[in-house]
GUVEX-606630 format. One record per residue (C-alpha): residue number from 1; residue in one letter; x, y, z. Coordinates in Angstrom, 3 decimals, m for minus. Example, Ala and Ser with C-alpha at 12.3 -4.5 7.8 and 13.67 -1.06 7.14 Angstrom:
2
R, 1, A, 12.300, m4.500, 7.800 .
R, 2, S, 13.670, m1.060, 7.140 .
***
This chain:
221
R, 1, M, 20.742, 33.029, 0.750 .
R, 2, N, 21.956, 29.468, m0.747 .
R, 3, N, 22.512, 30.678, m4.196 .
R, 4, Y, 22.431, 27.340, m5.963 .
R, 5, K, 23.811, 27.069, m9.291 .
R, 6, S, 22.303, 23.971, m9.873 .
R, 7, I, 20.201, 20.867, m7.432 .
R, 8, V, 20.031, 17.807, m7.790 .
R, 9, I, 18.204, 14.732, m6.217 .
R, 10, I, 20.263, 11.239, m6.473 .
R, 11, H, 18.469, 8.210, m5.264 .
R, 12, A, 20.034, 4.712, m5.280 .
R, 13, K, 16.737, 2.655, m5.554 .
R, 14, D, 16.669, m0.658, m4.777 .
R, 15, N, 13.701, m2.836, m3.500 .
R, 16, S, 14.327, m1.288, 0.564 .
R, 17, T, 14.084, 2.555, m0.549 .
R, 18, L, 11.137, 2.594, m3.001 .
R, 19, F, 9.293, 4.409, m0.349 .
R, 20, L, 12.293, 7.478, m0.987 .
R, 21, S, 10.001, 7.706, m4.765 .
R, 22, K, 8.086, 10.617, m3.088 .
R, 23, F, 11.156, 12.936, m3.826 .
R, 24, K, 10.251, 11.924, m7.401 .
R, 25, E, 6.870, 13.349, m6.846 .
R, 26, E, 7.542, 16.448, m5.335 .
R, 27, F, 10.676, 16.872, m7.273 .
R, 28, D, 10.678, 15.066, m10.549 .
R, 29, N, 12.476, 17.930, m12.656 .
R, 30, I, 15.838, 17.554, m9.993 .
R, 31, Y, 15.137, 13.903, m9.261 .
R, 32, Y, 17.571, 11.140, m10.742 .
R, 33, S, 17.673, 7.649, m9.605 .
R, 34, F, 20.288, 4.697, m10.251 .
R, 35, S, 20.292, 1.193, m9.991 .
R, 36, S, 23.163, m1.221, m9.770 .
R, 37, D, 23.952, m1.381, m13.450 .
R, 38, E, 27.271, m0.012, m14.232 .
R, 39, K, 25.763, 2.705, m16.866 .
R, 40, S, 23.534, 3.760, m14.193 .
R, 41, I, 25.889, 4.669, m11.648 .
R, 42, Q, 28.114, 6.559, m14.191 .
R, 43, K, 25.317, 8.677, m15.240 .
R, 44, A, 24.549, 9.357, m11.483 .
R, 45, K, 28.693, 10.152, m11.257 .
R, 46, E, 28.424, 12.148, m14.239 .
R, 47, L, 25.630, 14.525, m13.137 .
R, 48, I, 27.526, 15.202, m9.830 .
R, 49, C, 30.747, 15.955, m11.656 .
R, 50, D, 28.895, 18.231, m13.768 .
R, 51, L, 27.353, 20.814, m11.190 .
R, 52, E, 29.077, 24.008, m10.796 .
R, 53, P, 30.096, 25.090, m7.269 .
R, 54, K, 28.291, 25.717, m5.337 .
R, 55, S, 25.483, 23.360, m5.938 .
R, 56, L, 23.178, 21.559, m3.797 .
R, 57, I, 23.329, 17.354, m3.625 .
R, 58, I, 20.872, 15.420, m1.656 .
R, 59, Y, 21.595, 11.285, m1.521 .
R, 60, L, 18.713, 9.103, m0.821 .
R, 61, G, 19.639, 5.553, m0.137 .
R, 62, H, 21.540, 3.255, 2.477 .
R, 63, G, 24.880, 4.222, 3.804 .
R, 64, S, 27.677, 3.501, 6.560 .
R, 65, S, 30.342, 5.948, 8.222 .
R, 66, S, 32.845, 5.069, 5.369 .
R, 67, G, 30.819, 6.004, 2.465 .
R, 68, L, 27.334, 5.736, 0.415 .
R, 69, Y, 25.883, 2.572, m0.752 .
R, 70, I, 24.941, 1.421, m4.406 .
R, 71, P, 21.686, 0.066, m4.805 .
R, 72, D, 21.689, m4.017, m3.789 .
R, 73, N, 18.265, m5.805, m4.288 .
R, 74, T, 20.143, m8.703, m1.963 .
R, 75, F, 20.540, m6.253, 1.194 .
R, 76, D, 24.105, m7.291, 1.347 .
R, 77, Y, 25.768, m3.849, 1.325 .
R, 78, Q, 29.137, m3.887, 0.476 .
R, 79, K, 29.855, m1.688, m2.970 .
R, 80, Y, 30.184, 2.031, m2.488 .
R, 81, F, 28.596, 4.545, m5.042 .
R, 82, I, 31.042, 7.518, m2.955 .
R, 83, D, 33.578, 6.779, m0.373 .
R, 84, T, 35.271, 8.882, 1.927 .
R, 85, T, 38.264, 9.616, m0.618 .
R, 86, Q, 36.071, 9.931, m3.758 .
R, 87, A, 33.639, 12.466, m1.694 .
R, 88, N, 36.180, 14.773, m1.149 .
R, 89, F, 36.226, 14.855, m5.005 .
R, 90, Y, 32.655, 14.675, m5.852 .
R, 91, F, 31.023, 17.187, m3.302 .
R, 92, D, 33.981, 19.685, m3.462 .
R, 93, E, 32.777, 23.040, m2.624 .
R, 94, H, 28.437, 21.709, m2.628 .
R, 95, D, 26.380, 21.456, m0.144 .
R, 96, I, 25.008, 17.902, 0.577 .
R, 97, F, 22.003, 16.458, 1.969 .
R, 98, L, 22.517, 12.645, 2.857 .
R, 99, L, 19.361, 11.086, 4.011 .
R, 100, T, 21.152, 7.585, 4.821 .
R, 101, C, 22.237, 5.458, 7.686 .
R, 102, K, 25.107, 7.033, 9.576 .
R, 103, S, 25.921, 9.663, 7.587 .
R, 104, N, 26.679, 11.943, 10.503 .
R, 105, E, 29.928, 9.701, 11.262 .
R, 106, F, 30.916, 9.872, 7.221 .
R, 107, I, 30.559, 13.455, 6.788 .
R, 108, K, 32.992, 14.103, 9.907 .
R, 109, K, 35.557, 12.235, 7.711 .
R, 110, I, 35.470, 14.394, 4.717 .
R, 111, Y, 36.841, 18.039, 4.505 .
R, 112, K, 35.705, 19.476, 1.058 .
R, 113, P, 31.991, 20.249, 0.899 .
R, 114, N, 30.854, 23.732, 2.364 .
R, 115, F, 27.996, 22.711, 4.336 .
R, 116, S, 27.073, 18.764, 4.966 .
R, 117, I, 24.213, 17.613, 6.704 .
R, 118, G, 23.583, 13.866, 7.869 .
R, 119, F, 21.899, 11.380, 10.283 .
R, 120, G, 22.356, 8.642, 12.127 .
R, 121, N, 21.100, 4.713, 12.141 .
R, 122, I, 18.015, 5.079, 10.093 .
R, 123, I, 15.705, 1.629, 11.015 .
R, 124, S, 13.788, 1.215, 7.637 .
R, 125, S, 13.410, m1.971, 6.700 .
R, 126, K, 12.414, m5.344, 8.552 .
R, 127, E, 15.884, m6.177, 7.801 .
R, 128, E, 17.584, m3.808, 9.454 .
R, 129, L, 15.306, m4.325, 12.261 .
R, 130, D, 16.583, m7.446, 12.747 .
R, 131, H, 20.067, m6.714, 12.245 .
R, 132, H, 19.872, m4.551, 14.871 .
R, 133, N, 18.211, m6.319, 17.696 .
R, 134, K, 20.648, m8.875, 16.818 .
R, 135, Y, 23.588, m6.759, 17.858 .
R, 136, S, 22.573, m4.659, 20.241 .
R, 137, E, 21.911, m5.115, 23.707 .
R, 138, I, 18.544, m3.148, 23.763 .
R, 139, K, 16.137, m4.327, 21.247 .
R, 140, K, 13.398, m2.900, 19.868 .
R, 141, I, 9.966, m4.134, 18.992 .
R, 142, L, 8.482, m2.586, 15.845 .
R, 143, S, 5.885, m3.890, 13.422 .
R, 144, V, 6.115, m3.686, 9.509 .
R, 145, D, 3.436, m0.985, 9.729 .
R, 146, E, 4.970, 1.291, 12.255 .
R, 147, I, 8.435, 1.065, 10.114 .
R, 148, D, 6.529, 2.056, 7.114 .
R, 149, L, 5.136, 5.055, 9.472 .
R, 150, F, 8.588, 6.122, 10.696 .
R, 151, N, 9.677, 5.908, 7.299 .
R, 152, N, 6.895, 8.156, 5.830 .
R, 153, I, 7.224, 10.476, 8.767 .
R, 154, Y, 10.894, 11.427, 7.999 .
R, 155, V, 10.548, 11.028, 4.388 .
R, 156, K, 7.963, 13.673, 4.549 .
R, 157, S, 9.879, 16.140, 7.432 .
R, 158, S, 12.503, 16.143, 4.746 .
R, 159, I, 10.300, 16.941, 1.869 .
R, 160, K, 9.194, 19.765, 3.643 .
R, 161, V, 12.617, 21.777, 4.860 .
R, 162, I, 14.111, 20.808, 1.308 .
R, 163, K, 11.373, 22.731, m0.104 .
R, 164, L, 12.098, 25.836, 2.306 .
R, 165, L, 15.810, 25.460, 1.265 .
R, 166, I, 15.266, 25.229, m2.432 .
R, 167, N, 12.810, 28.254, m2.110 .
R, 168, E, 15.695, 30.147, m0.044 .
R, 169, K, 12.997, 30.654, 2.832 .
R, 170, I, 15.821, 29.185, 4.655 .
R, 171, Q, 19.909, 28.484, 4.667 .
R, 172, F, 21.295, 25.548, 4.830 .
R, 173, I, 22.804, 26.258, 8.290 .
R, 174, D, 19.426, 26.222, 9.445 .
R, 175, L, 18.163, 22.842, 8.274 .
R, 176, P, 18.513, 20.585, 11.431 .
R, 177, K, 16.779, 23.453, 13.548 .
R, 178, Y, 13.694, 23.032, 11.041 .
R, 179, L, 13.917, 19.181, 11.017 .
R, 180, R, 13.993, 18.800, 14.616 .
R, 181, F, 10.767, 20.664, 14.709 .
R, 182, Q, 8.961, 18.586, 11.974 .
R, 183, F, 10.191, 15.481, 14.308 .
R, 184, N, 8.623, 17.020, 17.570 .
R, 185, Q, 5.442, 17.547, 16.098 .
R, 186, E, 5.122, 14.243, 14.614 .
R, 187, I, 6.538, 12.947, 18.017 .
R, 188, N, 3.763, 14.645, 20.105 .
R, 189, K, 1.096, 12.978, 17.526 .
R, 190, I, 2.125, 9.757, 18.406 .
R, 191, L, 2.628, 9.940, 21.720 .
R, 192, L, m1.085, 11.515, 22.013 .
R, 193, N, m2.208, 8.372, 19.773 .
R, 194, K, m3.371, 6.276, 22.909 .
R, 195, K, m4.867, 3.650, 20.488 .
R, 196, N, m1.318, 2.734, 19.782 .
R, 197, N, 0.045, 0.469, 22.525 .
R, 198, N, 3.247, 0.773, 21.173 .
R, 199, R, 3.652, 4.412, 20.545 .
R, 200, I, 6.465, 5.035, 23.018 .
R, 201, E, 8.831, 2.491, 20.939 .
R, 202, L, 8.185, 4.345, 17.545 .
R, 203, A, 8.421, 8.039, 19.256 .
R, 204, K, 11.722, 6.907, 20.547 .
R, 205, L, 13.020, 6.079, 17.037 .
R, 206, L, 11.688, 9.512, 16.133 .
R, 207, F, 13.953, 10.841, 19.178 .
R, 208, E, 17.073, 8.896, 18.240 .
R, 209, L, 17.306, 10.431, 15.006 .
R, 210, R, 16.284, 13.617, 15.731 .
R, 211, N, 18.850, 14.008, 18.125 .
R, 212, K, 21.562, 12.513, 16.009 .
R, 213, I, 21.032, 15.157, 13.400 .
R, 214, V, 24.658, 16.401, 12.593 .
R, 215, I, 25.894, 19.802, 10.383 .
R, 216, K, 28.906, 20.318, 9.341 .
R, 217, Q, 30.900, 23.221, 7.981 .
R, 218, N, 34.219, 22.917, 5.985 .
R, 219, L, 35.573, 26.782, 6.558 .
R, 220, R, 38.004, 27.693, 3.641 .
R, 221, S, 41.217, 29.689, 3.991 .
***
């Protein structure tokens, strides 16, 4: 099966990613959160550097098509924890699960990991919703409670499939299939809830997340 030497969950923790702390509740012995403090950043990088291949690395936080951001309580994400060049060093021969915005584009630019899974744009806060609506023709109308529900759904779904992976019930290549199954179940629940007048908008957000999951395997000669 997966035969991982080690498994580590790295959480770029700031005020906008506190909801991802649910991973600590479920995987306390393999979870590490870091702040914008330089010592904390260096320790997180050392944890990755010390991993023997093949290990599983799960990264939680913010990202772009060019890298994974360090935590930033000002919401001005500019400094990368790992960019595309560094990723080929840090993730060499490992499997990586990147629960960040636009990691589906990021993984297309790196070639040293074994398997990689990435996601599209994830609107996880009011600030990100405002940014999306400012620069997009198609506006989204979502309350803070609905964004919180969306976050809870994809975090819960991710935890479920990661448990299957860690317990050797599935292989890494199966992750998209199992994630889509979880999302489909949640989409159905939302659409059946007639009390929610904004259920179509919330379901569309999950549809978009589901449809933009990308898995990549870098074949070695």
